[in-house]
N, C-alpha and C positions, 0 to 999 in steps of 0.2 A: 423542455421546449422542443427537443427533437421528436419526441413521441407525439406531441401536440401537432407539429407540422406534418408528421406522417398521417395522422388521423384526418387532418383538414384536407390534405392532398387526396387521400383515399375517398373521402366523402364527396369531394369535388368531382373526382372521376366517376363515381357512381351517379351523381346528379347529371353529369354530361351524358352518360350512356342512357339514363332514363329519359332525358329530353330527346335524344336522338331516336330512341325507340318510339316515343310518343309521336314524334313528327313522321316517323315511318309507318304509322298506322297500328303499332302494337297495343296502344291504349292501356298501359299498365295501371292498375289500381294502386292505392297507397300501400295496401298489404303486399302486392307483388313487388313494389319498389323496395319495401323493407326486407322482404325475404331474400331477394336477389342481392341486396347490398350486404346482408349478413352471411349469406351462403359461403363465400370464400373464407370467412373467418373460422369456419369449422375445421379448416386445414392449416390456417396460417396464424391463428390468434396468438400463439406463443411468441411470435416475433414482436409483439407489442410489449412484452414484459420487460421491465427494467433489468439491466444487466444481462440480457439475452440477445442472441442474434440467430435468426432462422437461416443457417448456412452450415455447410459441412466442414467448417474450419476447425472443429474439434480434432479432425484428422491431422492437423498441423502439430498438435501437441506431441513432443518427443522427437520431431523432425528438426534437424539443424536448419537454421539458427534459433529454433524455438525448443531446444532440447533441455534447457535448464530445468531441473526438478521443481524449483520454486515457482516456475511458470506452468510447466506441463501438468503437474499433479493436481493443482486446484482446478485447472481447466477440465481435466478428465473427470474429476469428482462432481463438478457442477454442470456437466453437459450430459445430454442423452447419448446413447450409443452411436458411434460413428458408422457411416454407411460406406463400405468400400467401393461401391459402384458410382460414387459421385466424384471421382478423381478429375473428370473433365471440367465440371463447373468450378472445382477448386483451383485448377491450374490453367483454365482458359476463360470461362465466361466471367467470373468475378474479377480477375485482373484486367480483362478487356474492358469491362464496365468502368473500372477505375482509370484505365489509360485514356478512355474517351473523354474524361473530364479535362484532359490537358491537350489532346491532339486527336482529331477525328481520322486523319489520314494514315498516320504511321504510329507504330508501337515500338519504341526502342528497347523495351524490356525483354524481348525475345528475338531469337534468330538474327542478332546483330542489327536489328531494325526490320520489322515486318509490317506488311500491309494490315491496317486495322479496318477501315471502311471497306476495303476490297476483299476481305475474307468472308464477307456476308454474315457469318454466324455471330459476329459481334453485335449485329442489329443496332448499330450506333445511332441511326437516325429514326428508329422506331419511336413513336410518341411516348410509349411507356418508359423506355430507357431515357429519353430526353427529360421527361418529367422527374424521373428518379434522381437526376443530377441536382435537383433542388434540395435533396435530403442528404444527411450525413451517410457515408457508405454503409454503416451497419443498419440504418433504417431503410435505405434504398434496397437492401437485400430482401427485406420482407415485402416492400411495396411492389417490386416487379413480379413477385409471385402472386400476391393477392390481386393485383390489377389484371393479370392475364386470366385468372379464374373468374374475376368479375366480368371481363370481356367475353369469356366463353359462355357463362351463364346467361347473360343478356342476349348474346347472339342466338343461342339455341331457343330461348324464349321467343325471340322475334321470328325465327324461322318457323317454329311450331304455330305461332299465331298467324303467320302468313299462309300456312296450310290449313287454316280454319279449325285449329284445335282451340278448345276453350281455355280461358286463362288459368284455371286451376290445373288442368292437365298439362298446359305448357310449363307451368312452374315445376311440376313433377318431372317433366322431361329435362328441364334445366338442371335439376338436382342430379339426375342420372348422369348427364354429360359432364358436369363439373367434377363429379366423383369418379369418373372413368379412369381406367388404367393408363390410357394414352396421355391424358393431360397431367395426371399426378406423377407418373413415373418419369416423365420428361419435363417436370415442372421447372427445372433450372436450365433447360436447354431451349434453343430457338424453335425446336419442333413444336413446343406447346404454344408459342406465340402464333404460329400459323394455324395450329389446331383451334386456338381460341377465335381466330378470324374466320375459320372455315364456314361456320353457320351463316355469318354475315355475307360472305361471298356467294354461298349457295342461295341465300335469300335474294340477293341482288340479281343473280342469273335467272332465277325463277320469275321474278317480276319483269325482267327485260323480255323474256320469251313470251310471257302472257300478253304484254302490251308494250311493244318496242317504242322507244322515243328518246329524245336527247337527254331529258332529266334522268331517266333510269340508266341510260348508258353512262352518264357522268358519275352517278353513284357507284356503279360497278367499276368504273375506271379508278375512282378514288380508293375503293376497297381493294382492288387489285394492286394498286401502288403500295398500299399499306402491307399487303401480303408479301410483296417483294422486300420491303424494308424490314419485315419481321425476321428475316435472317435464315430461312431454310427453303431454298427454291425447290428442292425435290418434293417436300411436303406440299408446297403450293401447287406444283404441277399435278400431284395426285389428287388434290382437292378439285382443281379445275376439271380433270378427267372424270371424276365422280359426277360433277355437275353436268358435264356433256352427256355421259351415259344415262343419267337420270332424265334429262330434258329432251334428248334427241327424239324419242318416240312422240312426245307432245308436239314438238316443232314440225316433225315430218307429217304427222297425221293432220295437223292444221295448216300445213303449207305456209308456215310463218317465216317466209324468207327474209322479210325486213329485219327480223331479229339477228340474222347473220351479219347484215351490214352494220347495225348498231353495236353488235358485239365486237366487230373489228374496230369501230370507233372507240369503244371502251378499252380495248387492248392497247390501242395507240395512246390514249390518254394515260393509261396506267404506266406505259413505258416512259412517257415524257415526265410524269410526276415522280417516278422512281429513278430517273436517270442519274441523279447525284450519287446514288448507291449502286445502281445496276451497272453503269458503265465501268467504274473501277473494279467491280466484281468480274465482269466479263473479260476485262483486260488481264486481271490477275489469274483468272481461271485457266487461260491458255498456257501459262508458264508455271502453274502450281504443280507440286510434286505428285499429288494424288491423280491429277489429270494426265500428266506427262508419262508417269510410270505405269498407269493402268494397262497400257498396251504392251508393256514389257513382261507382265505377269501372265501365266497361263489362265485361260478363262475358268472361272469358278462354276461348278454345277449349281444352278439356281434351285432346281427341284431336288427334294430329298426322297429316298425310298419311303414307301408308304408306312412301313413299320417304324420309321424314325419320325415322320411328319405327324402322324396321328397323335402320339403322346403330347406333342406341343400344343394341342388344343386344350389340355387340362387347365392351364392358368386362366383361360378366358372364363372358365366356370368356377375354378377354385384357385385363387391367386397363389396360395402357398402350397400348392400340390407338390412342388419340388423342393420346398423348404423356405428358409428365410435367410437371405444373405447377410442381414444385419446381425442375426444371432450366430452366424457362422456354420449353419447346417444346410447350406444350399447343395442340392444334388442334381440340378438341372443340366441339360446339354448345352445351355447358353445362359447368359445373364438374364436376370428377371426383367430388366427394362425392355429387352427385345422380345421376351416370351409373354409378358403380362400386359402388353398394350391393348389387348382386346378385352381386358377384365371390366366387367360391369356388375352392378348390384344384382344379386339373385332375385330380389323383389322386382326389378325391372324385367327380368326374363319371364317372370310369372305373368306379366301383362301382355306379352307378345301374342298369344292366341286371341285375346280380345281385340287386338288391332286388326286382325284379318277376318274375324267373325262378324264384327259390326259392319254395317253397310256404308257408313259415312266416309271412312278412309280406307276401305278394304283394298281397292286396286292399287292405290298409291303406296300403301304400306307394304303390300306384297312385293312391289317393285323395289322398294327400299331394302327390305330384308333380303331379297335376292342379291342385290348389289353388296350388301353387308356380308353375306355369306361368301361371296366371291372374294372380298377383301380379306376375310378371316382365313379362308382356305389358302390364299396366296401368302398371307403373312406367316403361316406355319410351313410354307414351301411344299404343299401337297402336290404330288406329280399330276400331270395332265393339265389342270387349270393354270398352274404356275408356269408350265412350259409355254402355254398359249399366251399368257399375259406378258411373259418376258420378252416376246418379240416386239412389243410396242416400243417406240423410240424413247430413250432415256429411262426406261423402267427395267431393263434387263440387268439388274444388279441386286446386291443384297438389300438395297433400300426397299425392295418389295415387301420386306418384313414389316415396314411401317404402314402397309395398307390395312392394318388392324384399325386405323382411324375410321375407315369406311364402316366397320362393324359397330364401333361405339356410337357413331353418328346415327346409324340405322336403328340400333337398339334404343337410343334415347328418343328418337322421333316416334318409333313404334310404341314404346312404353307410354309416351304422351297420348298417342292416338288410342291405345287400349284403354287408358284411364278415361279419355273423353267418351269412348263408347259406353263404358260402365256408368259414367255420370249421367248419360242420356238414356240408359236402358229403361224401357217401360214395357209393361204388359207381359203376358204369359209367353209370347213368342221369343222373348229375350232370355229365357231361362238358361239356354246353353251358353249364352254370352256371360251371364253372371256366374255360371259354374266353371267357366274356363280357367280362372286362376287356381281353383281347387284342383282340377285335373292336371294342370301344368305343375302345380306344387308336388303332386304325387310322382310325376315323371322326373322332376328335378331332384326330388329327395332320393330317388333311386340312383340318379346319375351322381349326385354328391356322395352318396354312400359308396359307390364304386370308386370315386376319386379318392376318398379317404382310405379305402382298403388297398388301393394300388399305390398310394403315396410312398416314396422311398425313404420316409423319415417318420418318426413318431409324432402324432398330432397332440397338441396341448388342449386342455379343456377350453381355454379362451378361443382357440381356432374353431373348435367344434361349435361353440356358442355363436360365433360370427356366422357360421354356415347355417346353423339350425334356426336361429331366431327369425330371419326373414322368411324362411320356408314355413314357419309356424304362424306368424302374424299376418303376412300379406294375403295369403289365401282366405283368411277368415274375414278380413276387413274389406277386401276389394269388392265382394258382392254387395256390401252395404253402401257403396258409393251412389247407387241409384236412389237411395232413400232421401227423404226431406228432413230438414231440421237438424237437431243436435247430433243424431246418429251419423249423418253424412259428415258433419264437421269433425267428429271424433275419428271416423274412418279415414278421412283425408289426412289428418294429423298423424295418425299411426302409420299410414302408408308412406307419408313423407319421411318419417323417422326411420322406417324400414329401408327406405332407399338411401338415406343419408348416413346413418350411424355406422354400418359396416365399412363403407369406404373411408369414412373419417377415422375409424379405428385402424384400418389396414394401412392407410397412407399418412396417418398423423405423425408417425416418427420416421417417415421415409427421408425427409430432410431433417437432419439433427437440429435440435434446439441447443445451440452451443453457448458457452460463456462468452460474453462480449470481449473479454480479454484474449480470446482465441483468434479474433479477426485480424490476421496479418499484423501482429504487434511488432513494434521495433524492439530490439534487444541490444545489449552491449556490443555484440559482435557486428550487428548491422551498423550501429552508430560508428564503430571503429572503421568500417570500410567506407561509409559515406563520407568521412572526412578525407579519404585518400583516393577515392575512385574517379575523380574528375579526369577525363581524358582516357579512361581505361574501361574495360569490360570485366564481367565476373562470370563465374559458372559454379556449378555444384557437382559433387560426386554422388552418383546414384540419385536419391531423392532429396538431397540437401538443397536448400533454397529452391523450393518447388518452382519449376519453370514458369515464367511469366509473372510470378509473384514479385519479381523485382520492380514491377510497375508501382507498387505501393511505397517504394523507398527511393525512387529516382535513380535506380541502378539499371545497368544495361547488361543483359544476359546474351550468350551466344547460342544457347540450345534452342532449337526449333521445337514447337509443340502445337502444330497446326497442319492439317492436311493441305491447306492452301499455301504452305511454305514455298518460296521460290525454288523451283526444282534444281537449278545448278548449285544453289547454296546447300540444299539438303544433301546433294551428292558430295559436296565438299566436306560437310560435317562427318560423313562416313569414314573419312580418312583418319580420324582420331577418336571415333566412337564406335560402339557396337549397337546395332538396332535392337529395339525392344518392341515386340508386336503390340499394337494398341496403345503405345505410350511414347514418351520422348526418348531420343537416343541417349545412352549412357556413355560418359567420357571414359575411354579405356586407356589412353596414353597421355599422362599428365604433361609430359615434357615434349609433346609433339610440336614441331615448328609451326604447324598451322595455328596453334593457340597463340604463339608469339605474333603471327601475322594479324590475327583477329584482335589483338590487344587485350587478351585475357591475362590480367595481372593477378587476380585473386580467385582462389578456389576454396569453396566451403566443403567441409566434411563433418562427419558425426564425431562428437567429442569422445565417444567410447572406442573409436577405431584406433588401431595401432598407428603410431606416428611414422609415416613413410618418409624415407630419405631418397630424394631424387636429385641427381646432379643439377644444380642451378635453381632448385625449387626450395624455398625457405619457409619454415613454419614461423608465422608472425603473431598468431593468436591461439592460445590454448585456454579455453573457458569451458564452463559446463553447458553453455549453449551451443558451441560449435568449435571446430578446429578450422583455422584459416591458413592457407599457404599462399606465398607470394612468388610470382614469376617475374624476376627483374628484367628478363629479356623481352617482355611484351612491348610491342610498338605502341607508342602513344598516338592517339587519334589525331589526324591532321585537322579535321573539322569537328567541332564540338557543337 
């Protein structure tokens, strides 16, 4: 029944998007609707399987209170390999999603009570998240992933159609964007919600500049409000900046000053519609630890030396150039999510020359690729251009690395435009256009060979095939797109597979396919505490009872795990904990009076740890799932 409801909700979402695109002028055919509906399943279909959940919860196996071998071993045996880079979705996004089922404003499961709606990243009012609450939590986990990919594919299709790209070429562009590194590597984070909306917002900005008016301003305002609700204001600001840089020459050349006025109306409407989420966020932002303490830290160098920045370009061409974090052989200077956001299919890169050689989209695509290259250069922190961009308001920080979104948007649109030129190529004068994928394939093959030779780890045969197959197939079939009949249909199908299969293989196991029993299950230790925890709070030693996971059991944790944590509280927690860069603070002093004051009566620890004896701290549970200590000095909460 749960799987049926998931399928119905997903198909209803696809139908709604198809209707919206049709009303917006995209005119999708039945085949386009079917392809765009099925496209996200290339990355998320495992989440529909019985007994499985598409979530990184396999990483909980062995962590107290889920350390019992009878629970952990079957989970590990029936799940795919854990991904160590998905700690944030495990300890933040998934618990926030569950907490929002009970209270939109506050989350008592972390930081002794933390803002939920006001932390923005919970995206508690985003329509996909709201719809997901109709499903069981294990099915909502796959729905929110599939729905955002669905939103991204339809958005890029609409944007490409709005730029006069043919339907077949727009479908190829949508495949490229849906399988891009930015969307896939951040699939469990709010970044990808905004990235999924980015083509829609850019489409609305383009239409408003071309023909300003109240209806188009209203559409942009609604999409802007959805962008705010999506949960990552920085990515939204970067998307709007991209649109401004793209459309400013058009507006200035045509002196379309009315567009400025209607843009202001759209901005005001977006503010009003998003106010229920935006106002709590703005209030919380001014007292958040990340915001308050950023002035206490020495400024970080935004640009890197050229010899350090240039190697960071490799993952945009060869995602696994520095290794595979899931296999444990990662050799990169930073994690893959930060370095691989600009990754796109090699087959898409082969179509870029055709985008600027054809007459129909030449000037527009040249501008897009220029902006994309700026975003890619800034994302790897290349000196010069990064120093220049860092002076822009709100962009002078490490978040500049996320400008790889500009590159994947540009490549997706240019790949669609290149395919459109090839589909329309006629006559002898277009021979250079038809030959461009072959010439690009030779250049890319040399670049890929260099990447493989310079890689700091040994490459497997499977990796080499993923790199080689698009380089072999796409150049051969791309020139055939201009033919009529069955040859063209075969060429389109082969090119589509060359665009889709490599990213589906690369990202298919990025989010582990975990056993459903791994999804925050209750255990004897948890049941033991739930019977006694009324009026008190809990905590865990090191990774025990992963922070915020208390939301699934109605428990209240004192450990903060959010950059939007109330700054005075974050400072107070430092009195009894040690900081952990990029993670939650670890409790260092079990018997500290601050824990008494916060009402921490129960502490979880790993069952294999030595039983510590602290004055006034008693061991009350010793099981194979966890050790639990009791602090009888803890103050009971006055208000419950």
